C-alpha positions in Angstrom: 165.1 74.9 135.9 162.9 75.9 133.1 165.2 78.8 132.4 168.2 76.4 132.1 166.2 74.0 130.0 165.1 76.9 127.6 168.6 78.3 127.3 170.0 75.0 126.5 167.7 74.7 123.4 169.3 78.1 122.4 172.8 76.7 122.7 173.6 78.3 125.9 174.9 76.4 129.0 174.8 78.0 132.5 178.0 78.0 134.3 177.2 79.8 137.5 174.3 80.7 139.8 172.8 84.3 139.5 174.8 86.9 141.1 173.1 90.5 141.0 170.7 88.9 138.4 173.3 87.7 136.0 174.7 84.1 135.4 177.8 83.3 133.5 177.2 81.1 130.6 178.9 79.6 127.6 177.2 80.2 124.3 177.9 78.0 121.3 180.5 77.5 120.0 182.8 78.9 122.9 181.8 82.6 123.7 181.4 83.4 127.5 178.4 85.4 128.0 176.2 86.9 130.9 172.5 85.7 131.1 170.0 87.8 133.0 167.4 86.2 135.4 164.7 86.9 132.8 166.7 85.0 130.0 168.0 88.1 128.2 171.8 87.8 127.0 173.9 90.8 128.0 175.0 93.1 125.1 178.8 92.9 125.1 179.2 95.5 122.3 181.0 93.1 120.1 183.7 92.2 122.4 184.6 88.3 123.1 185.9 87.0 126.3 188.1 84.0 127.4 186.5 83.9 130.7 184.1 85.8 133.0 183.4 85.6 136.8 180.1 86.3 138.4 179.3 89.7 139.5 180.7 91.2 142.8 179.7 94.6 143.9 178.6 95.6 140.3 181.6 94.2 138.6 182.2 91.1 136.7 186.0 90.2 136.5 186.8 89.1 133.0 189.6 88.5 130.4 189.0 89.5 126.7 190.1 87.4 123.8 193.0 89.8 123.2 194.3 89.0 126.8 193.3 92.2 128.5 192.1 91.7 132.1 189.5 94.0 133.5 185.8 94.0 134.6 182.4 94.3 132.9 179.7 96.7 134.1 175.9 95.9 134.2 175.6 97.5 130.8 178.2 95.3 129.3 181.0 97.7 128.9 184.6 96.7 129.6 186.9 98.5 132.0 190.4 98.3 133.3 191.4 100.2 136.4 193.7 102.6 134.3 190.7 103.4 132.1 188.1 103.9 134.9 188.4 107.6 135.0 188.5 107.9 131.1 185.4 105.6 130.9 183.4 107.9 133.4 184.2 111.0 131.3 183.3 109.2 128.1 179.7 108.4 129.7 179.5 112.0 131.0 180.2 113.5 127.5 177.7 111.3 125.8 175.0 112.2 128.6 175.7 115.8 128.1 175.6 115.6 124.2 172.3 113.9 124.4 170.9 116.7 126.8 172.3 119.5 124.5 170.3 117.8 121.7 167.3 117.5 123.9 167.3 121.1 124.8 167.6 122.1 121.0 171.1 123.6 121.5 172.3 121.4 118.5 170.6 119.6 115.7 171.7 116.8 113.3 175.5 116.4 113.6 176.1 119.9 114.7 178.4 120.8 117.6 181.0 119.1 119.5 182.4 118.4 123.2 185.6 117.6 124.5 187.4 117.1 128.0 191.0 117.1 129.0 191.9 113.6 130.3 194.2 113.3 133.3 197.2 112.4 131.2 196.7 115.8 129.2 195.4 114.1 126.2 191.9 115.3 124.9 188.7 113.1 124.5 186.5 114.7 121.8 183.4 113.8 120.0 183.9 112.3 116.3 183.3 114.2 113.2 180.1 113.4 111.4 178.3 111.8 114.4 174.9 112.7 115.6 175.8 113.5 119.3 172.5 112.7 120.6 173.0 109.0 119.7 176.8 108.7 120.1 178.2 105.8 122.4 181.1 106.0 124.8 183.5 103.9 122.7 182.9 106.1 119.6 184.7 109.1 121.2 188.3 109.8 120.0 191.5 110.6 121.9 193.9 113.0 120.5 197.2 114.7 121.8 197.5 118.4 122.2 198.8 118.4 118.6 195.6 117.0 117.2 197.0 113.6 116.3 194.5 110.8 117.1 195.8 108.3 119.7 192.7 106.3 120.2 189.4 105.8 118.3 188.4 104.5 114.9 186.7 107.8 113.7 188.2 111.2 113.1 188.0 114.0 115.8 185.6 116.7 115.2 186.3 119.4 112.6 186.3 122.1 115.3 189.1 120.3 117.2 191.6 123.2 116.6 189.2 125.5 118.6 189.2 123.1 121.5 192.8 122.6 121.4 193.6 126.3 121.5 191.4 126.8 124.5 193.2 124.0 126.5 196.5 125.5 125.4 195.5 129.0 126.5 193.7 127.9 129.6 195.3 125.3 131.9 192.5 125.6 134.3 190.0 124.6 131.7 189.0 121.0 131.6 186.0 120.8 129.3 184.9 122.8 126.2 181.4 122.9 124.4 180.8 124.2 120.8 177.0 124.3 120.1 174.8 125.8 117.3 172.6 127.3 119.8 169.7 128.9 117.8 168.8 131.8 120.0 172.4 132.9 120.3 173.0 132.5 116.5 169.8 134.6 116.0 170.8 137.4 118.2 174.2 137.6 116.5 172.5 137.9 113.0 170.2 140.6 114.4 173.5 142.4 115.6 172.6 142.3 119.4 175.4 142.9 121.7 175.6 140.4 124.6 178.2 142.4 126.2 175.7 145.1 127.0 174.2 144.5 130.2 170.4 144.7 130.1 169.7 141.9 132.5 171.5 140.2 135.4 173.8 138.2 133.1 177.6 138.6 132.9 178.8 140.1 129.5 179.3 137.7 126.8 181.8 138.7 124.0 181.1 138.2 120.3 184.0 137.4 118.1 184.4 138.2 114.4 182.9 135.9 111.9 184.7 132.6 111.3 184.0 130.0 108.8 182.8 127.0 110.4 185.1 123.8 110.6 188.1 125.9 110.0 191.0 127.2 112.1 189.4 130.7 112.0 187.2 129.9 114.9 190.2 129.5 117.1 191.8 132.6 115.8 188.7 134.7 116.2 188.0 133.5 119.8 191.9 133.9 120.8 191.5 137.6 122.0 188.7 136.4 124.6 190.2 133.3 125.9 192.0 134.6 128.8 189.2 136.9 130.1 186.0 134.8 129.4 184.5 131.3 129.8 182.2 131.8 126.9 181.7 133.6 123.6 179.6 133.8 120.4 180.9 132.9 116.9 178.3 135.1 115.0 176.1 133.2 112.4 177.8 130.0 113.6 177.4 129.1 117.2 178.8 129.5 120.8 181.5 128.1 122.7 181.6 127.5 126.4 184.2 126.0 128.8 184.5 125.1 132.4 186.5 122.9 135.0 184.0 120.0 134.2 181.7 119.1 131.3 178.8 119.8 133.5 180.0 123.4 134.1 180.7 124.0 130.5 177.0 122.8 129.9 175.6 125.3 132.6 177.4 128.1 130.8 175.9 127.2 127.5 172.4 126.9 129.0 172.7 130.2 130.7 174.1 131.9 127.4 171.2 130.6 125.2 168.6 131.6 127.9 170.0 135.0 127.9 169.9 135.3 124.1 166.3 134.1 124.2 165.4 136.7 126.6 166.9 139.4 124.5 165.2 138.3 121.3 161.9 138.4 123.2 162.5 141.7 124.6 163.3 143.0 121.1 160.3 141.4 119.6 158.0 143.6 121.6 159.2 146.6 119.4 159.7 148.7 122.5 163.2 150.5 123.4 165.7 148.3 125.2 167.7 150.1 127.7 171.0 148.9 129.4 171.2 148.8 133.3 172.6 151.9 134.7 176.4 152.1 135.0 176.2 152.1 138.7 174.1 149.1 138.9 176.2 147.3 136.3 179.2 147.8 138.2 177.7 146.5 141.4 176.7 143.4 139.4 180.4 143.0 138.1 181.8 143.6 141.5 179.5 140.8 142.8 180.7 138.4 140.3 184.3 139.5 140.9 184.7 140.5 137.2 186.6 143.4 135.6 184.9 146.5 134.0 184.3 144.6 130.7 183.1 141.5 132.5 186.4 139.7 132.1 188.0 137.6 134.7 190.2 139.3 137.2 193.8 137.7 137.0 
């Protein structure tokens, strides 16, 4: 009762009993909101609603002011059934973008991530955004020609690289471009990640390409059919996979290998490659061709 009285003084009137700790309420003048049991008002991320029903199984059915019917999750995000998979992927890209930043594979507004949506369009991080703090609704949807279909921002300046990969590799569903510091340092030092000096599959290094230009796609094109990763010298890396998570795992593995090589070279001692027989055994184990390429 004290909660209701306190909320009344704030211009909020409860309309339902709590369900899953949230009550539907009317906020002056006529906004529908959700109130937590502790008195906090749910952040609805700028959206306004004609009506909201109490939570059932982590969903609160609702209708937005624009007439769209869907449901709210416990974080206040609006969903429709047709958007459910896209929304899951939006959240996944934001989670991985933050993880990439925390692992120091990107800094500031560097890098970009994308995923192919079920309808064949591409969901990609926007240009000029700090990916560690990006929100799901900030991501941009484009067609395969790069035309923006949804989103208020502009797609990443490296969009051409992502679209080239999706065009060349129908099996690929996610792409990451990062400015991984150890991989960049190794490329500056002229290290060849195709040479097998440890138990890591060969990683090709493309010719130099100016950042944020179509050159990145052109330089990577010769390697796209055979490899799921590559180094853009003095610039960054690109990794790809059947899911955003698998693309991230390749990024992590690539950067870790580059760090190992840098530390080995820092000793000043000679670095020798694995013997050909041992190298071939590794390639056979990974089911890769003689240059570490996919067997197709």
